[in-house]
N, C-alpha and C positions, 0 to 999 in steps of 0.2 A: 199461954201460946200457942198458935196457930202451925201446924206443920206444912202448911202450903207453901211452896216456893214461888218467888217474883215472878213472873211469866217474863221471858226474853224476846228483844223484838225479831220479828220475824225476817228480818234483813239481815242478819249474822250470818248465817251461812252463805249468803249471796256474794257478802263484801269479803268474806275470806276465800272465797273462790276467785273473786275479782284479782285481788292482790297476788294469790296464786300463779295464776294467769301471766297476771303483768311480771312477775318476778321467773317467769319462767321454768317454775318448779311444780310438781304433782300435787295436786288439790286434793288427794286422798287423806292426809291427815289435818285435822284443824288446828287453825292456831288457837295458840292460849289467849284468854280473854281477860283483861283487866279494866274493871269498868267498863267505859263506853269506849274504850279507843282499843282498835286492832292493830296489833303487831306484827309486820313480815319478817319470818325468818331468812335472811339472804345467806346464799351459800358463798364460800371462798370464789373469788374472780382469778380465773388463772391466765397466763400471758394471751395474747392476740393471737387466733387463729386467722389465718388470711383465708379468704375466702375460695374455695374450689370448685371448679366447673365439675360437676359429675362426669359430662362426656368429654373431658379433658385427661388424657393419661397422664399419669404421675411418672416420671422415670429421674436418673439422676443428675446431680447439679453438674451442667456443661463444664467441661476442662477449660482451665485458661490457656489461651493461644500465647505460642512463642511468637516471639518477633521474629520477622523473617527479612526485613529490610538489610541487615548486613551481608546475607546471601544475594540479595538481589542487585546491592551495588556492587559487590564483587562482580558476578556475572558480566554487569554492564562494562565494568573496566576491562574485564579479557576480552569481550568483544571489541571494544573501543580499539585494544592493543592489536588486535588480529588485524582491522581495518587498516590502522595506523602501518603496521608491517606489511600490508599488501599494498597500500599507497606510496611506502617507500619505495619497496621495489618497481613497481609501475614508474615511477619518478626518475629512479635510477636508470632503468632501462631507456626511456625517453635520453635522460641525459648522456648516456653512453652512444646511442644511435648518432646524439648531435655532436658529441666530441670525435667521433670518428669521421663523419661527414668533413666537420672543418679542417682538421688535420690532413683528409684526403686531398681537399680542394687547395690548401697552401702548398703541400708535398708536388700535385700535379703541376702548380704555377710555377713553383721553384726549378723542379728538374725538367719543364716542357714536356711534360707527357702527354702523348696524342690522346685526346678525347676517345673513351672506350676501351682503354686499355685495362685489365684487370688490374687493380689495385688493392691490397689488404691493409687493413688497420687493426693493429693490438695496443690497447689502451692499458692491458696489466688486468689484475685482478682487484685492486682497491675502488673502494667507492668514489665515483666519478663525483658525486655531490659533497661527500667531506673534502675531495680534493678541491673543488671549485671553492670552497670557503675559504681557502688560503691562496685561491687565485691561478693557480698551477697544477698541472698534471705531472705526476712524477715520473711516469716512464710512457714511450710510445715508441713502437716498432712498426714500421711500415715497407712491405714489400710490393714492388713493383717488378713486374713479368718481362717488361721489355721497355726499355729507355735508349735516347739516342744522344749522343755528343756528337754531333759532326758525322764523320764516317764511319764511328764505332757504334754499334749495337751490343747491349748487355743489357743483364738483368740487376736492379738496384736494390738495395735494403737500406733502409735508414732507421738509423737506432737515437733517440733523443732522450734527453733527462732534464726535467725543471723545464717544462714548455708553460709559459704563462698563457693564460687566458686572454691577455692583452697582447694584441699580435704585434703590439710597436716595440714590445719589452723582449731582451734578449734571453735566448735560451741557455740553461746552465752548460750542455752539452749537445752537440749534434755531430755526428759521423754518418757517412755515407760510404757504402761498399758498392762498386760498381765492378761487377764480373761479366768479363768478355768471352764467349765461348772460342774453342779452339777454330771452330768452322768460320767465326766471324772476325778473326786475328787476321784473316788475307786482305780485310780492307786494307792493312798497313804495308802491304807488299812492297810500295813504293816508297814508303817511309822511314824503313828500318836500315838501308843498306843504302852506299852510294850506288849499288847496282839492283837491277829490278830483280825481286826474287820471283821465282815460278810457282813455288809453293811454301807454305809455312805449317809445322807442326810446333808443339808444346812440349818440351821435355824438362820439366823441371828441374834446375831454376832457369833454365834458357829456352827463349824461342829459336827454334831452328829454321832456317830459310835454306832454300835450294835455289840454284841458280846453274849456268852453264857458262864458261870462260871460252872464249874463242881467243886461241893463242895463232902462234904463226903455222901458216900454211892452213888455215881454216880449220885447223884441229879443234874439237871441242871436247873441252875438258869439265865434267860436271862437279860441282863442289857444293860443300854443305858450310853453312854460317851459323858458328853458336852466337847468340846475342842475349845479354842479360838487360832488363828493362829498370829503369828507377825514375824518380820526380825530380823534377829542377825548374823551380819558378813558372809554374803553370803547365810543365811541357813532361811529356815523356821520352825519357832520353833512352836511345838505343845504343848500346856499347858491346863492340865485336868482342868476344874472350877467345873463340875458339874456329879452327879451321879443319872441317873434313874434307880430305882430299886422296882419295882411291880408297883404301881401307884404313888410314891413319887419321890421326888426329893430332893438330899442330897447336899449340898457343898462339895468340897473335905475335909475342917476342919472338917466339921460334920461325914464325912464318917471315918476320921480317929481317930477321939474321939469314935466314936462307934466299930468300929471294930480292933483299932490299937493294944489293946492288946489280942485277941481272934486269934483263930487258923485260921480264914481269913484274919488275919493282912497280911501275905506273898503275899495272890492274890491282896489284897486291894492295896498293895503297887507297885506290878508289873502291875496293871491295871493304878496305877496313876501316874507312871513313864513317865516323860518328854522326848517327843522325837522330831528329827528335820530330815529337809531332804535338801540337799545340792542342790542349785540352781545357784551357782555362776560356778561352774565348767561345766555347761553349756551354761554359757556366756561369751563375751568378758570381759577381765579383768577389763576396764575403766567402765562397767555397775555396778552400785552398787543397793542393793535392799534395798529400804529405808521404804517399808510399805508393810502389808498383811493383808486383812481383808474380810470378808465375806459380801457382799453386795448381798442383793436379794438371787437370787439360782447361784451366782457366787462367786468362790474363786480367788479376785482381788490380784494380785502382782503388785507394783509399784516400777519402776526401775528408776534410774537417770545416766544420763551419760554428765552433764553439765562439757563444758570443753574439751571433746572429739573431735579426728578430724576423718572425716567419713573415712579418707583413712590411719590415722594411725595405728601403730603396736598394741595398745592397744584395738583395736577393732578387731583386727585379732588374738589375742593372749587369749586363754581362761583362766579365772578366777580360783580360788582356795578357800576353805573356810576354817576359823581358827578351829584348833582342838579343 
């Protein structure tokens, strides 16, 4: 038996290196050989590692973004609410201005107020837009500094409740207060007594007129006549209640008892004759005089127009006084 070993093919180391390079392992250790077949030792394969660009910095994973749309929606709703509120107040301002002008025009027409006369209209603190939804204004107050009813001049205030936006519908309540100042009551000097009054002053509750009586032999006697006003069928009625003669004051009954049968009786009767002044013919037919009083230094006439329509014919047609 020969000790010589068979010659191995020269290509074995080359094949082993090739296999090693293919497997991505080191070729420093030769692979075992069985027969003519070369077996490659394959290392265990781990989880796939993603390719990483060596130039790209590696940092922590980005945080998950929170949903912001509820906050955005809430902000939008707040802005819309603010805009709607502003729009409401702007519209409310226009509505109030329109209501004031509408009421002002109607009152000027009803009371025959001269153009250019200062007129103030107050429609209260409530929302006009909300009142408009039910078709009427809750309350209005109007002040006119100068109003003329025939020979009488004064200031008028109007208070109305339940005023429909439809000018042909009746108001629930309508009250007018006409105040004639003491200096303007002098216009009634020829209407309050059977004798012409030379001067008139107001001493609540009376109108006091002064005149001079001419008695026998041309003797002049100054007298004062106390008169209480009242309302009757569209008129202001003036009823004598007292006589101021010298420094004494007499009631009407006392004066008639004292001078009724004397030669002064005729003068006394003329002095005490009840007089009146028709106001209704200077007012719309729907307005009724309900009361007349002396209040401090004003002659106050109270007028009622409940159930009247601001655009109705009764407020455009003059009234009349009963005979």
